[in-house]
N, C-alpha and C positions, 0 to 999 in steps of 0.2 A: 402210489407209495407202496413199498413193500414194508409190511409191519407184521411181526410175529410176536406173540406173547404167551405166557403161561402163568402159573400160580406165583406171583410176586416178582415177575420179571417181563420186560418188554425189549424187543430188538427192532431198530429201524434202520433201513438202508439208506444212508444219507447221500448216496452217489448222485441222486437227482439234483442236488444242489451244487455239485462240483463245478467250479469255474464261474458260479453266479454271484457276483458281489452283492451284498446286502445282508440283512438280518432275517434269519430264517427261524420261525418259532417251532422248534421240535416238541416243546412242552405240550403245546396245544394239540399236535398230532398224536401224542402219546396219551392225552387225556390228563396231563398234570394240571391241578387247579390250585395247588398250595404254594406254588413257586413258579420259576420259569427256567427253561432249558433252551438257550438261544445259540444257534450256529451263526457266527459273524464272520463274514468273508470280506476281506478288505483289499483293495487295489493298493499299489505301491504308494506310500506316503498318505494314505487315507486314514482318517480318524473316526472313531465310533464313540458316541457319548451316550450312555444309557439313559433311557427316557421312560415314557409310559409303556413301552413294550416289555419292560422287566418288572416282575412282581418280587417283593421281598428284598432282603439283603444279599449280596453276592456272597456265596460261600466257597466257591472255587472257579478258577479259570484254567482251562486245559488248552494248551497249544497243540493244534492238530498239524499245522503246516505253516512254513514261513517263519519270519522273525518279528515279534511284536514288542512294544514297550507298553507296560501296564502303568498307568499313572493314577496316583491316589489323591484324594482331596487334601491331604495334609502336605502335598508337595513332593512326597517321595515317589520313586518309581522303581520298576523291576523289568529287566529284559527277559523275555522267554525266547530261547532259541534252541539249537540242537541239544545242548546239555542240561537245559532246564525246560520242562514241559508242563509243569503244574504249580499253581499257587493256590494254597488253601487259605480260607479266611483273609482275603486281601483288603480288609477294612472298607472304608468308603471309597468305591470306585469313581474316579473322575472321568477316564476314558481309556481306550485301547487304540494304539497307533501302530500301523504297519510300517516298520523301519527297514524293511527289505525292498527288493526291486521286482519281486513276484507276488502273486496273491498270497495272502496269509489267512488262515482259518483258526479261530478260537471258539471253544465251546464255554459259554458263560452260564454257570449254574447258580441259581438263587433260590432262597427259600424264606 
């Protein structure tokens, strides 16, 4: 892993996860203990439901690649695609679904 840091900042090269579907815990690699920083890579039509791998409440979801549907526990949803890349304070997250035909990557930040 390529990790650089300084006073109040850290930088991680996440290219080692490119093309590897699954949930990758970047927070642990960075030493985050009060929340989670998860890189979620989904195949076409694949769904991810947050579980024990996530600490705290979701405060942001960032789309890195692909097209995803973010579904909330209240039944509402929001699509992240080329023109929308970030949702802040997405309330209670139910799941994230890849609605595209290629791999999709989202960064789920919780605290």
